[in-house]
Every structure is written in C-alpha cells, then in structure tokens.
Rosetta silent file (secondary structure, phi, psi, omega in degrees, C-alpha in Angstrom):
SEQUENCE: MIVNTEGYHSLIEYLTESLAIFANQQGDTGEETVEDIVTDLVASNLMTVFAQNPELASEMRFTLLREADAVVADLGEVLASAWVQKATNEQVMFLDDYIGLIKNLFDSAFQ
SCORE:     score description
SCORE:     0.000 S_00000001
   1 L     0.000  -66.184  177.626    0.000    0.000    0.000 S_00000001
   2 L  -114.310  -28.846 -174.651    2.507    2.706    1.024 S_00000001
   3 L   -69.254  -14.104  177.629    5.785    0.928    1.796 S_00000001
   4 L  -105.646   19.525 -179.307    6.220    0.076   -1.874 S_00000001
   5 L   -99.168  160.217  177.681    5.573    3.594   -3.119 S_00000001
   6 H   -64.434  -36.899  178.813    8.018    6.142   -4.445 S_00000001
   7 H   -60.779  -42.579  179.478    6.909    8.594   -1.741 S_00000001
   8 H   -66.631  -42.441  178.805    7.799    6.166    1.026 S_00000001
   9 H   -63.143  -35.997  175.994   11.173    5.391   -0.523 S_00000001
  10 H   -64.668  -38.719  177.783   11.854    9.122   -0.730 S_00000001
  11 H   -66.360  -36.912  176.588   11.045    9.445    2.972 S_00000001
  12 H   -64.674  -41.319  176.581   13.472    6.620    3.792 S_00000001
  13 H   -61.035  -43.185  178.227   16.149    8.440    1.778 S_00000001
  14 H   -59.581  -41.757  178.647   15.362   11.625    3.698 S_00000001
  15 H   -62.804  -44.357 -179.449   15.767    9.710    6.962 S_00000001
  16 H   -65.316  -31.888  176.988   19.137    8.313    5.930 S_00000001
  17 H   -72.358  -17.452 -177.248   20.252   11.827    4.976 S_00000001
  18 L  -104.524   14.241 -176.250   19.212   12.989    8.467 S_00000001
  19 L   -61.854  -20.603  179.151   21.063   10.314   10.447 S_00000001
  20 H   -58.610  -30.666  177.723   23.383   12.935   11.942 S_00000001
  21 H   -60.913  -32.499 -176.411   20.526   13.855   14.272 S_00000001
  22 H   -94.434   -7.926  176.800   20.715   10.336   15.701 S_00000001
  23 H   -79.506  -27.344 -177.923   24.510   10.184   15.875 S_00000001
  24 L   -95.245  113.182  179.912   24.575   12.890   18.528 S_00000001
  25 L   -99.116   16.531  179.225   23.272   11.626   21.860 S_00000001
  26 L   -92.652  147.832 -178.723   23.974   14.875   23.647 S_00000001
  27 L   123.522  178.388 -179.930   21.171   17.063   24.877 S_00000001
  28 L   -68.959  131.507  176.500   18.136   16.667   27.069 S_00000001
  29 E  -125.496  153.997  172.446   16.725   13.180   27.040 S_00000001
  30 E   -97.298 -156.163  179.702   13.680   11.629   28.568 S_00000001
  31 E   -95.988  -12.483 -176.116   13.315    8.050   29.652 S_00000001
  32 E   -86.190  143.075  177.533   11.945    6.771   26.345 S_00000001
  33 E   -82.772  168.374  175.148   14.143    5.191   23.716 S_00000001
  34 H   -57.444  -41.957  178.008   14.029    6.009   20.027 S_00000001
  35 H   -58.275  -46.057  178.895   12.176    2.706   19.573 S_00000001
  36 H   -58.567  -45.951 -178.174    9.551    3.743   22.162 S_00000001
  37 H   -62.597  -49.087 -179.463    9.043    7.096   20.456 S_00000001
  38 H   -59.267  -48.695 -178.238    8.738    5.579   16.973 S_00000001
  39 H   -60.396  -46.009  179.961    6.327    2.872   18.141 S_00000001
  40 H   -63.807  -44.189 -178.579    4.139    5.336   20.041 S_00000001
  41 H   -66.841  -42.774  178.350    4.039    7.857   17.198 S_00000001
  42 H   -62.979  -45.149 -179.420    3.248    5.267   14.540 S_00000001
  43 H   -62.720  -45.087 -178.269    0.511    3.751   16.716 S_00000001
  44 H   -67.598  -36.744  177.287   -1.090    7.111   17.553 S_00000001
  45 H   -69.424  -35.158  176.561   -0.999    8.237   13.921 S_00000001
  46 H   -66.846  -39.617  176.990   -2.523    4.941   12.807 S_00000001
  47 H   -63.021  -36.213  176.743   -5.294    5.358   15.359 S_00000001
  48 H   -64.771  -42.218  176.920   -5.923    8.823   13.909 S_00000001
  49 H   -59.451  -44.400  178.623   -6.195    7.318   10.414 S_00000001
  50 H   -61.950  -42.730 -179.172   -8.735    4.811   11.753 S_00000001
  51 H   -66.462  -34.882  179.895  -10.714    7.568   13.485 S_00000001
  52 H   -76.195  -17.266 -177.157  -10.725    9.676   10.318 S_00000001
  53 L  -131.230   65.390 -174.471  -11.944    6.712    8.256 S_00000001
  54 L   -64.716  -16.503 -178.801  -14.492    4.863   10.410 S_00000001
  55 L   -82.207   -1.730 -178.350  -15.949    3.113    7.364 S_00000001
  56 L   -59.584  132.415  176.643  -12.775    1.087    6.779 S_00000001
  57 L   -70.665  156.178 -179.740  -13.413   -2.617    6.485 S_00000001
  58 H   -55.914  -40.301 -179.125  -11.625   -4.956    8.874 S_00000001
  59 H   -60.972  -41.444  178.566   -9.486   -6.320    6.063 S_00000001
  60 H   -67.878  -37.743  177.238   -8.219   -2.826    5.227 S_00000001
  61 H   -61.643  -41.308  178.161   -7.506   -2.135    8.903 S_00000001
  62 H   -66.738  -36.886  176.385   -5.382   -5.292    9.073 S_00000001
  63 H   -62.262  -43.528  178.084   -3.569   -4.233    5.914 S_00000001
  64 H   -63.963  -38.367  176.712   -2.820   -0.872    7.521 S_00000001
  65 H   -62.375  -42.383  177.804   -1.568   -2.603   10.668 S_00000001
  66 H   -63.988  -40.458  177.530    0.809   -4.724    8.579 S_00000001
  67 H   -62.642  -43.039  179.632    2.001   -1.595    6.779 S_00000001
  68 H   -63.339  -40.036  176.008    2.578    0.163   10.108 S_00000001
  69 H   -61.107  -41.015  179.256    4.583   -2.844   11.333 S_00000001
  70 H   -65.442  -38.529  177.665    6.687   -2.666    8.165 S_00000001
  71 H   -62.162  -47.371  179.639    7.286    1.063    8.734 S_00000001
  72 H   -61.140  -42.296  179.458    8.467    0.428   12.310 S_00000001
  73 H   -62.722  -43.767  178.630   10.724   -2.402   11.084 S_00000001
  74 H   -62.414  -44.100  179.079   12.222   -0.171    8.372 S_00000001
  75 H   -64.238  -37.324  176.954   12.831    2.645   10.840 S_00000001
  76 H   -61.990  -37.764  177.957   14.415    0.153   13.221 S_00000001
  77 H   -67.555  -48.026 -176.978   16.800   -0.913   10.479 S_00000001
  78 H   -67.449  -37.701 -176.490   17.778    2.606    9.464 S_00000001
  79 L   -99.500   24.215 -173.372   18.071    3.830   13.066 S_00000001
  80 L   -51.229  -41.489 -176.235   19.690    0.652   14.407 S_00000001
  81 L   -69.698  -23.049 -178.967   22.589    2.420   16.093 S_00000001
  82 L  -109.660   -4.585 -169.970   20.258    4.727   18.035 S_00000001
  83 L   -53.450  -40.911 -177.337   17.229    2.430   18.376 S_00000001
  84 L  -101.015    4.989  177.306   17.760    1.509   22.032 S_00000001
  85 L   -82.565  153.329  174.243   19.257    4.846   23.091 S_00000001
  86 E   -67.647  134.373 -175.491   17.221    7.391   25.021 S_00000001
  87 E   -77.833  136.275  174.002   15.810    9.916   22.582 S_00000001
  88 E   -81.232  164.355  177.636   16.917   13.532   22.757 S_00000001
  89 H   -58.747  -40.654  178.817   14.391   16.348   22.389 S_00000001
  90 H   -61.168  -41.720  179.226   15.764   17.090   18.913 S_00000001
  91 H   -66.280  -40.484  179.208   15.273   13.455   17.899 S_00000001
  92 H   -62.847  -44.012  179.083   11.711   13.410   19.258 S_00000001
  93 H   -62.868  -42.736  178.175   10.834   16.566   17.312 S_00000001
  94 H   -61.983  -48.122 -178.304   12.347   15.124   14.135 S_00000001
  95 H   -62.964  -38.019  177.961   10.534   11.806   14.567 S_00000001
  96 H   -60.834  -47.180  178.193    7.232   13.558   15.251 S_00000001
  97 H   -65.541  -44.217 -176.557    7.533   15.512   12.002 S_00000001
  98 H   -62.893  -46.533 -178.509    8.855   12.522   10.057 S_00000001
  99 H   -71.503  -25.909  170.561    6.108   10.154   11.147 S_00000001
 100 H   -61.943  -38.240  176.331    3.593   12.901   10.369 S_00000001
 101 H   -65.456  -38.419  176.847    4.878   12.741    6.792 S_00000001
 102 H   -65.137  -40.169  176.938    4.347    8.986    6.793 S_00000001
 103 H   -59.308  -38.661  177.481    0.798    9.543    8.063 S_00000001
 104 H   -58.218  -35.928  176.337    0.266   11.840    5.089 S_00000001
 105 H   -64.588  -42.552  176.916    1.106    8.877    2.843 S_00000001
 106 H   -61.897  -44.563  179.733   -1.521    6.793    4.634 S_00000001
 107 H   -59.865  -43.157 -177.252   -4.023    9.641    4.282 S_00000001
 108 H   -66.725  -21.545  178.665   -3.325   10.007    0.573 S_00000001
 109 L   -69.074  -16.275 -178.528   -4.088    6.309    0.071 S_00000001
 110 L  -106.430    5.586 -178.380   -7.731    7.100    0.915 S_00000001
 111 L   -99.642    0.000    0.000   -8.203   10.149   -1.297 S_00000001
C-alpha cells in the first residue's frame, strides 16, 4: 500500500540523509528510547487514520496494521545504532515531524 511507493522510498532516503541527528546523543533526554518514540508515534498516527476513516473494512484495517509494522521495522533498520538509546528532544521533534509525513502517505491512500 505505502511501503512500496516512491513517496515512502523518498522518505526513507530523507531519513538516511538525516542520520546525523541520531549520531549525537547529547542534549536533554527523557526516559523513552528512540524505539519507544517511533512505536508510540506510529501507533497514535494509525489510530488517527482509523478515526478519520471509520468506514474502513476490517481487512483494510489489518492491511494498515501490517504496513505500520513494516514502517516500524524499516525505521528500526535505518536507526539501528540509536534504536535503544534514550531519545533527545531534537530526535523526538524530528521523529514527530517525520512520522507525520508517513501519516500523510496513509491519508493520501484514501483520497
């Protein structure tokens, strides 16, 4: 649905170009790891997609869940070196914006 699109591949390229943000572990950190942040953001954005599209059939919801799992797995691969590190505020802000862009891809699949 989205993980095999050109838009998604462009976002992965953008993430790899932005890896410097994740190389620097200095700054204010919370208790959550990069993995925690990614998982929470993907889940909350997926729930928003479901809320915005209440007519979605169960089969489509399961497809979206599989896509979301694939997104988390891809992000885990790209961010492997920082995945279990505590996220800095800069990283959280970047991830929030980045996963918002991924949500836009999900949204565009329904237009």
